[in-house]
C-alpha positions as CSV (number, residue, x, y, z in Angstrom):
1,M,0.0,0.0,0.0
2,T,2.8,2.5,0.8
3,G,5.9,0.9,-0.7
4,L,6.8,-0.9,2.5
5,L,5.8,-4.2,1.0
6,T,7.9,-5.4,-1.9
7,E,6.5,-6.6,-5.2
8,E,7.5,-10.1,-4.2
9,E,5.6,-9.8,-0.8
10,I,2.5,-8.3,-2.5
11,A,2.5,-11.3,-4.9
12,R,2.2,-13.6,-1.9
13,L,-0.7,-11.6,-0.5
14,T,-4.3,-11.1,-1.6
15,P,-6.3,-7.8,-1.6
16,S,-8.7,-8.1,1.2
17,E,-11.5,-6.9,-1.1
18,M,-11.2,-10.3,-2.9
19,L,-12.2,-12.3,0.2
20,P,-15.4,-14.2,-0.6
21,H,-17.2,-13.4,2.7
22,R,-18.0,-9.8,3.8
23,T,-18.4,-10.6,7.4
24,P,-19.4,-7.8,9.8
25,I,-16.0,-8.1,11.5
26,P,-12.7,-9.2,9.9
27,T,-11.9,-12.9,10.4
28,Q,-8.2,-12.5,9.7
29,V,-5.7,-9.7,10.0
30,V,-5.9,-7.1,7.2
31,A,-2.6,-5.2,6.8
32,S,-2.6,-1.5,6.9
33,D,0.4,0.5,5.5
34,E,2.6,-0.3,8.4
35,Y,3.0,-4.1,8.5
36,Y,2.9,-7.5,6.7
37,P,-0.2,-9.5,7.8
38,D,-0.1,-12.7,9.7
39,P,-2.0,-15.6,8.1
40,Q,-5.4,-16.5,9.3
41,N,-5.0,-18.8,12.3
42,E,-7.0,-21.8,13.4
43,K,-9.2,-19.9,15.8
44,Q,-9.9,-17.2,13.2
45,R,-10.9,-19.9,10.7
46,E,-13.2,-21.4,13.4
47,V,-14.8,-18.0,14.0
48,E,-15.4,-17.6,10.3
49,A,-16.9,-21.1,9.9
50,R,-19.2,-20.6,12.8
51,L,-20.3,-17.2,11.5
52,L,-21.0,-18.5,8.0
53,G,-23.1,-21.3,9.6
54,M,-25.1,-18.8,11.6
55,A,-25.6,-16.6,8.5
56,D,-27.0,-19.6,6.6
57,D,-29.2,-20.7,9.4
58,L,-30.4,-17.5,11.0
59,G,-30.4,-15.6,7.7
60,R,-32.7,-18.1,6.1
61,K,-35.1,-17.9,9.1
62,Q,-35.0,-14.1,8.8
63,G,-35.5,-14.1,5.1
64,L,-32.0,-12.8,4.3
65,D,-29.2,-14.1,2.2
66,R,-25.7,-14.1,3.7
67,R,-24.8,-10.7,2.5
68,R,-27.9,-9.0,3.8
69,F,-27.6,-10.9,7.1
70,F,-24.1,-9.7,7.5
71,Q,-25.3,-6.1,6.9
72,S,-27.8,-6.3,9.7
73,A,-27.6,-5.6,13.4
74,A,-28.4,-9.3,14.1
75,G,-25.4,-10.2,11.9
76,M,-23.1,-8.0,13.9
77,A,-24.4,-9.6,17.2
78,A,-23.8,-13.1,15.6
79,S,-20.1,-12.1,14.9
80,F,-19.4,-11.5,18.6
81,L,-21.4,-14.5,19.6
82,A,-19.1,-16.6,17.3
83,M,-16.0,-14.9,18.9
84,N,-17.2,-15.9,22.4
85,Q,-17.8,-19.5,21.3
86,V,-14.2,-19.7,20.1
87,Y,-12.3,-17.5,22.6
88,G,-14.5,-17.6,25.7
89,P,-16.7,-14.9,27.2
90,V,-15.0,-11.7,26.2
91,F,-17.9,-9.9,24.5
92,E,-21.4,-9.0,25.6
93,A,-23.4,-10.9,23.0
94,S,-26.4,-13.3,23.2
95,A,-28.0,-15.9,21.0
96,A,-31.3,-14.0,21.5
97,E,-29.9,-10.9,19.9
98,A,-28.5,-12.8,16.9
99,T,-31.8,-14.7,16.4
100,T,-34.2,-11.8,17.0
101,P,-33.8,-8.9,14.6
102,E,-36.1,-6.7,16.6
103,M,-33.9,-7.0,19.6
104,A,-30.7,-6.4,17.7
105,N,-32.2,-3.4,15.8
106,E,-33.4,-1.9,19.1
107,R,-30.0,-2.2,20.7
108,A,-28.3,-0.6,17.6
109,R,-30.9,2.2,17.6
110,S,-30.5,2.9,21.3
111,L,-26.7,3.3,20.9
112,S,-26.7,5.1,17.5
113,G,-26.7,8.5,19.2
114,Q,-23.6,7.7,21.3
115,F,-21.0,10.4,21.0
116,I,-18.0,9.0,19.2
117,M,-15.0,11.2,18.3
118,D,-12.5,9.3,16.2
119,M,-9.3,11.3,16.0
120,H,-7.2,8.9,13.9
121,T,-8.4,8.4,10.4
122,H,-7.0,8.4,6.8
123,F,-7.6,8.5,3.1
124,L,-5.2,9.1,0.2
125,R,-4.6,12.1,-2.0
126,D,-5.9,12.1,-5.6
127,D,-2.5,12.4,-7.2
128,T,-0.8,9.8,-5.0
129,R,1.9,7.5,-6.4
130,L,0.8,4.9,-3.9
131,T,-1.5,3.2,-6.3
132,N,-1.6,-0.4,-5.0
133,F,-5.2,0.2,-3.8
134,V,-6.4,1.5,-7.1
135,A,-4.7,-1.4,-9.0
136,M,-6.2,-3.8,-6.5
137,R,-9.7,-2.5,-7.0
138,N,-9.4,-2.6,-10.8
139,A,-8.2,-6.2,-10.7
140,V,-11.0,-7.2,-8.4
141,G,-13.5,-5.7,-10.8
142,R,-12.0,-7.4,-13.8
143,A,-11.9,-10.7,-12.0
144,G,-15.6,-10.4,-11.3
145,W,-15.2,-10.9,-7.5
146,N,-17.0,-7.7,-6.6
147,A,-19.6,-6.5,-9.0
148,D,-19.5,-3.1,-7.3
149,L,-16.1,-2.5,-8.7
150,S,-16.7,-3.7,-12.3
151,G,-17.7,-1.7,-15.3
152,R,-15.4,1.3,-14.9
153,E,-11.9,2.2,-13.8
154,Q,-11.4,2.8,-10.1
155,T,-9.8,6.1,-9.0
156,I,-8.4,7.4,-5.7
157,E,-11.3,9.9,-5.6
158,D,-13.8,7.0,-5.9
159,L,-12.1,5.1,-3.2
160,K,-10.8,7.7,-0.8
161,F,-12.6,10.9,-0.2
162,D,-16.2,10.0,-1.1
163,N,-15.8,6.5,0.3
164,Y,-14.2,8.0,3.5
165,V,-17.2,10.2,4.1
166,K,-19.7,7.4,3.6
167,E,-17.9,4.9,5.8
168,M,-17.0,7.3,8.5
169,F,-20.2,9.3,8.9
170,L,-23.0,7.1,7.3
171,D,-22.0,3.5,7.9
172,S,-20.8,4.1,11.4
173,D,-21.9,5.9,14.6
174,T,-18.9,8.2,14.4
175,K,-19.9,11.8,15.0
176,I,-16.6,13.6,14.6
177,A,-13.3,12.5,12.9
178,L,-9.8,13.8,12.4
179,I,-8.1,13.4,9.1
180,S,-4.4,12.4,9.4
181,S,-1.6,11.7,7.1
182,A,1.9,10.1,7.0
183,P,5.0,11.9,5.7
184,S,7.7,10.7,3.4
185,D,11.2,11.9,2.5
186,I,9.7,11.7,-1.1
187,P,7.3,14.7,-1.2
188,Q,4.8,13.1,-3.5
189,D,4.5,10.0,-1.3
190,W,2.8,11.8,1.6
191,F,-0.7,10.3,2.1
192,L,-2.0,13.9,2.1
193,T,-0.2,17.2,2.3
194,N,-1.0,19.6,5.1
195,E,-2.8,21.8,2.6
196,Q,-4.9,18.8,1.4
197,M,-5.9,17.9,4.9
198,A,-7.0,21.4,5.6
199,A,-9.0,21.5,2.3
200,A,-10.7,18.2,3.2
201,R,-11.7,19.7,6.6
202,E,-13.2,22.7,5.0
203,R,-15.1,20.7,2.4
204,V,-16.7,18.4,4.9
205,N,-17.5,21.1,7.4
206,A,-19.1,23.3,4.7
207,Q,-21.3,20.4,3.8
208,A,-22.2,19.6,7.4
209,G,-22.7,23.2,8.6
210,T,-20.8,22.2,11.7
211,K,-17.3,21.1,12.5
212,R,-17.5,17.4,11.8
213,L,-13.9,17.0,10.5
214,Y,-10.7,18.1,12.2
215,A,-7.2,18.0,10.6
216,H,-3.7,17.3,11.6
217,A,-0.6,19.2,10.4
218,I,2.4,16.8,9.9
219,F,5.8,17.9,11.2
220,T,9.1,16.3,10.3
221,P,11.9,17.2,12.7
222,G,15.3,17.2,11.3
223,S,14.3,17.1,7.6
224,P,15.6,19.9,5.4
225,G,13.6,23.1,6.0
226,W,11.3,21.5,8.5
227,L,10.9,24.5,10.7
228,D,9.8,26.7,7.8
229,D,7.5,23.8,6.7
230,L,6.1,23.8,10.2
231,D,5.4,27.5,10.1
232,R,3.5,27.1,6.9
233,A,1.5,24.2,8.4
234,L,0.7,26.1,11.5
235,A,-0.7,29.0,9.4
236,L,-3.4,26.5,8.2
237,N,-4.8,26.4,11.8
238,P,-4.5,22.7,12.3
239,D,-6.4,21.2,15.2
240,S,-3.3,19.3,16.3
241,V,0.1,18.3,15.0
242,K,1.4,14.8,14.3
243,G,4.8,13.2,13.8
244,Y,6.4,9.9,13.1
245,T,9.6,9.4,15.1
246,I,10.9,6.8,12.7
247,G,10.8,9.5,10.0
248,D,9.6,8.1,6.7
249,N,7.2,5.3,7.6
250,T,6.4,4.8,4.0
251,H,9.9,4.0,2.9
252,K,11.5,2.7,6.1
253,E,14.4,1.2,4.1
254,T,15.6,4.7,3.2
255,A,14.3,6.8,6.1
256,Q,16.8,9.6,6.5
257,H,15.4,11.6,9.4
258,P,14.3,9.6,12.5
259,W,14.0,11.7,15.7
260,R,13.3,11.5,19.4
261,M,10.5,13.2,21.2
262,D,12.9,14.3,23.9
263,D,15.6,15.8,21.6
264,E,16.2,19.3,22.9
265,R,18.1,20.4,19.9
266,V,15.6,19.3,17.3
267,A,12.0,18.3,18.4
268,Y,11.9,20.9,21.1
269,R,12.3,23.7,18.6
270,G,9.1,22.5,17.0
271,Y,7.2,22.3,20.3
272,E,8.1,25.9,20.9
273,K,6.5,27.0,17.7
274,M,3.4,24.9,18.4
275,V,2.9,26.4,21.8
276,A,3.3,29.9,20.4
277,A,0.6,29.0,17.8
278,G,-1.8,27.8,20.4
279,I,-1.5,24.1,19.6
280,R,-2.3,21.9,22.6
281,N,-2.1,18.4,21.2
282,V,0.9,16.6,19.7
283,C,0.1,13.1,18.3
284,V,3.0,10.8,17.8
285,H,3.1,7.5,15.9
286,K,4.7,4.8,18.0
287,G,5.0,1.0,18.1
288,L,3.8,-1.3,15.2
289,F,7.4,-2.5,15.1
290,P,7.5,-6.3,15.8
291,P,10.8,-8.2,16.1
292,A,10.5,-9.3,12.4
293,M,10.4,-5.6,11.4
294,E,13.3,-4.9,13.7
295,T,15.3,-7.5,11.9
296,R,14.7,-5.6,8.6
297,F,15.2,-2.1,10.0
298,P,17.3,-2.4,13.1
299,R,18.4,1.2,13.1
300,L,14.8,2.4,13.5
301,R,13.9,0.2,16.4
302,D,14.7,2.6,19.3
303,Y,12.8,5.4,17.6
304,A,9.6,3.3,17.5
305,A,9.8,2.6,21.2
306,V,8.2,4.8,23.9
307,D,11.3,5.6,26.1
308,D,11.4,9.2,24.8
309,V,7.9,10.1,25.8
310,A,8.2,10.8,29.5
311,Q,10.9,13.4,29.4
312,A,9.2,15.3,26.6
313,A,6.0,15.3,28.6
314,K,7.9,16.6,31.7
315,D,9.6,19.4,29.8
316,W,6.5,20.5,27.9
317,P,3.5,20.5,30.3
318,Q,1.7,23.0,28.0
319,L,1.3,20.2,25.5
320,N,-0.7,16.9,25.5
321,F,1.2,14.0,23.9
322,V,-1.2,11.5,22.3
323,I,0.7,8.3,21.5
324,Y,-0.9,6.6,18.5
325,H,-1.5,2.9,18.7
326,A,-0.5,3.2,22.4
327,G,3.0,2.1,21.3
328,Y,1.8,-1.5,20.8
329,R,4.7,-3.4,19.2
330,H,3.4,-6.8,18.0
331,V,1.0,-5.7,15.3
332,G,1.1,-8.0,12.3
333,G,2.8,-10.9,14.1
334,D,1.4,-14.0,15.7
335,P,-1.1,-12.9,18.4
336,A,0.1,-15.9,20.5
337,V,3.4,-14.2,21.0
338,A,1.7,-11.2,22.7
339,L,-0.6,-13.5,24.7
340,A,2.3,-15.6,25.9
341,E,4.2,-12.5,26.9
342,F,1.3,-11.3,28.9
343,E,0.6,-14.6,30.6
344,R,4.2,-15.0,31.5
345,T,5.0,-11.4,32.7
346,G,1.8,-9.5,33.0
347,R,3.2,-7.0,30.4
348,I,3.0,-6.4,26.7
349,A,5.7,-4.5,24.8
350,W,5.7,-1.4,24.6
351,T,2.2,-0.6,25.8
352,S,3.0,-1.5,29.4
353,D,5.9,0.9,29.3
354,L,3.5,3.7,28.1
355,A,1.0,2.8,30.8
356,D,3.7,3.1,33.5
357,I,4.6,6.7,32.6
358,P,2.0,8.6,34.7
359,E,2.9,6.9,38.0
360,K,6.6,6.4,37.3
361,H,7.3,9.9,36.0
362,G,4.5,12.0,37.6
363,V,3.1,13.5,34.4
364,S,-0.6,13.8,33.4
365,N,-0.2,15.0,29.8
366,V,0.4,11.7,28.1
367,Y,-2.6,9.9,26.4
368,A,-3.0,6.6,24.6
369,D,-4.8,6.4,21.3
370,V,-5.9,2.8,20.7
371,G,-5.5,2.8,16.8
372,Q,-4.2,-0.5,15.3
373,L,-3.7,-1.9,18.8
374,F,-7.4,-2.3,19.1
375,A,-8.3,-3.0,15.5
376,V,-5.9,-5.9,15.2
377,T,-6.0,-7.6,18.6
378,L,-9.8,-7.4,18.7
379,I,-10.0,-10.1,16.0
380,A,-6.6,-11.7,16.3
381,Q,-6.7,-12.5,20.0
382,P,-9.5,-10.8,22.0
383,R,-7.9,-11.7,25.4
384,V,-4.9,-9.6,24.3
385,C,-7.2,-6.8,23.4
386,A,-8.8,-7.0,26.8
387,A,-5.4,-7.1,28.6
388,L,-4.2,-4.1,26.6
389,M,-7.3,-2.1,27.5
390,G,-7.1,-3.2,31.1
391,M,-3.5,-2.1,31.5
392,L,-4.1,1.3,29.8
393,V,-7.1,2.1,31.9
394,K,-5.3,1.0,35.1
395,G,-2.0,2.8,34.4
396,M,-3.2,5.9,32.6
397,G,-6.7,6.3,33.8
398,A,-9.9,5.9,31.8
399,D,-9.7,9.7,31.2
400,H,-6.4,9.3,29.3
401,V,-7.3,6.6,26.8
402,V,-8.7,8.0,23.5
403,W,-10.5,6.6,20.5
404,G,-8.9,6.3,17.1
405,T,-9.5,3.5,14.6
406,D,-7.0,4.1,11.7
407,A,-10.0,3.9,9.4
408,V,-10.6,3.6,6.5
409,W,-7.8,1.1,6.0
410,T,-9.9,-1.5,7.8
411,G,-13.2,-0.3,6.4
412,S,-15.9,1.5,8.2
413,P,-15.0,1.7,11.9
414,Q,-18.5,0.4,13.0
415,W,-17.1,-3.1,13.8
416,Q,-14.5,-1.6,16.0
417,I,-17.1,0.6,17.7
418,E,-19.2,-2.5,18.3
419,G,-16.1,-4.3,19.6
420,L,-15.5,-1.8,22.3
421,R,-19.2,-1.6,23.2
422,R,-19.2,-5.3,23.8
423,L,-15.7,-6.0,25.1
424,E,-15.2,-6.9,28.7
425,I,-12.1,-7.8,30.6
426,P,-12.5,-11.5,31.7
427,E,-13.0,-12.0,35.4
428,D,-9.8,-14.1,35.8
429,M,-7.8,-11.2,34.3
430,Q,-9.5,-8.7,36.5
431,R,-8.6,-10.7,39.6
432,R,-5.1,-11.5,38.7
433,H,-4.0,-8.1,37.5
434,G,-6.3,-5.7,39.3
435,Y,-8.0,-4.5,36.2
436,A,-11.4,-2.8,36.6
437,P,-14.3,-3.8,34.4
438,L,-14.9,-1.8,31.3
439,G,-18.6,-1.8,32.0
440,A,-21.6,-1.2,29.9
441,A,-21.6,0.0,26.2
442,D,-22.8,3.4,27.3
443,G,-21.2,3.3,30.8
444,P,-18.7,5.9,32.1
445,V,-15.5,4.2,31.0
446,K,-16.5,3.6,27.4
447,R,-18.2,7.0,27.1
448,A,-14.9,8.6,28.2
449,I,-12.8,6.5,25.7
450,F,-15.3,6.9,22.8
451,G,-15.6,10.6,23.0
452,D,-15.5,12.6,26.2
453,N,-11.7,12.5,26.5
454,N,-11.1,13.7,22.9
455,A,-13.8,16.3,23.4
456,R,-11.9,17.7,26.4
457,L,-8.5,17.5,24.5
458,Y,-10.0,19.4,21.6
459,N,-12.1,21.8,23.6
460,L,-15.4,20.8,22.1
461,T,-18.1,22.7,24.0
462,P,-21.5,21.2,24.8
463,E,-23.1,23.7,22.5
464,R,-21.0,22.6,19.5
465,R,-21.6,19.0,20.4
466,G,-25.3,19.5,20.6
467,A,-25.4,21.2,17.1
468,L,-24.3,17.9,15.6
469,R,-27.7,16.4,16.2
470,T,-29.4,18.5,13.6
471,D,-26.7,19.5,11.1
472,G,-26.4,18.6,7.5
473,F,-24.7,15.3,8.2
474,A,-27.3,14.3,10.7
475,Q,-30.0,14.9,8.1
476,L,-28.0,13.1,5.5
477,K,-27.6,10.0,7.7
478,E,-31.3,10.1,8.6
479,R,-32.2,9.9,4.9
480,Y,-29.5,7.2,4.3
481,E,-30.9,5.0,7.1
482,R,-34.5,5.6,6.0
483,E,-33.7,4.4,2.5
484,G,-32.0,1.3,3.9
485,P,-28.3,1.5,4.8
486,A,-25.9,-0.8,2.9
487,P,-22.6,-1.0,4.6
488,S,-20.1,-2.7,2.3
489,N,-18.2,-4.6,5.0
490,L,-15.1,-4.1,2.9
491,R,-11.6,-3.6,4.3
492,Y,-8.8,-2.1,2.2
493,G,-5.4,-3.7,2.4
494,Y,-3.9,-7.2,2.1
495,V,-4.4,-10.6,3.7
496,A,-2.2,-13.6,3.8
497,D,-2.9,-17.1,2.4
498,P,-6.6,-17.1,1.7
499,A,-7.8,-20.4,0.2
500,G,-8.6,-20.6,-3.5
501,V,-7.3,-17.2,-4.6
502,E,-4.6,-16.9,-7.3
503,P,-2.0,-14.3,-6.1
504,S,-0.7,-14.1,-9.7
505,V,-3.7,-11.9,-10.5
506,F,-2.0,-9.1,-8.6
507,A,1.7,-9.8,-9.4
């Protein structure tokens, strides 16, 4: 997707849009731009088989084919019921909800107004050179796998901006989102330029009549002219600033300008400008650097870890440091590795280190964004997901864990929203590690994570929050649902080793 995967690696993978079953939740890891996906494991295959069986049985009784069942609230409930059957009771889901559409629809309706502020989302620029997604969609259409993609050439505009708005604001309960980007040492390989993010923000908000979309400005410490670039970015009035400490995440093999958050000679010069411009929140990409990636890019390993966070937070109390993906290291690898680490030590690299920072260093301006940590572990190994959420809430406080999904790489974020609504930390884990329960879908802990914490960070007033209920997007969604919503259940990226698909189609 971004050039991290080689042509040989891509040839061994399959575009996730070619998977034959559009289940409400993924049943295997879908790679974003940052990592190579682990193959579907035995338990994920069992979840998929159980879910397909439920779709055939329950869908027939409800007068629905598989696809329509998977698009329904009962299909979503069935997904988490199947997860519980395979992994044990981790999610709040019942057979009654899966078999009774009225019950499932009422639950979905009762939660649809929940305030969800997703401050970690993406789409790609129209003139991008990162065309794997477009080539993938064209190939899918030509192969006849997805009729929605046949008949015309796909474009980034078709996929990215319009699709982004649909999947974020119509196919999910998200009320506010922040559009982000990723930088590159090659200018044309930025996902979006700072100017393009600002333009997208204005386009969405003009249509909505309220502020539905926020925007980052990307900063690149140490790169040529970076302070002048930061001045130009700050002139766009970004809502927050974001950086990648490994530098060029798109082309790690040639990344020239990694940096540390606590570097007084470099990063601190940027923080000074941010404070002067009134910026309060600095978002930093961390983690997503498993041992296999360290083998390939050993010189970047220390920049991906979180040991530079605490000192920066101490030295800059005027700023809030939001650590994306909560520093989770093991994304893309075998989830059994993270589970074994946790069961052996009670810790998971490097998220435990991040969770230790408030007590160990006496700071209160460090926040954990869940990002790919949540998206991947939810379906790869839900007990790891529960452990990670438990340690973050325990160490950082429920008021310092914030919602971000990394959508739309993994499709509409509704499946992740449902995942957190239903997730509970198993009782044995609560007893052994002193984790508090996450509680009800609309309880105080989940309300804080879904939206209240981000609202506080971004100074969203109750008046502005209330205006969202009747703005242009609220009316648009009301019409969309009245006419019959049709979530695609597509995810955008790559999966490993699916049965019966010819990788050579995409070589």
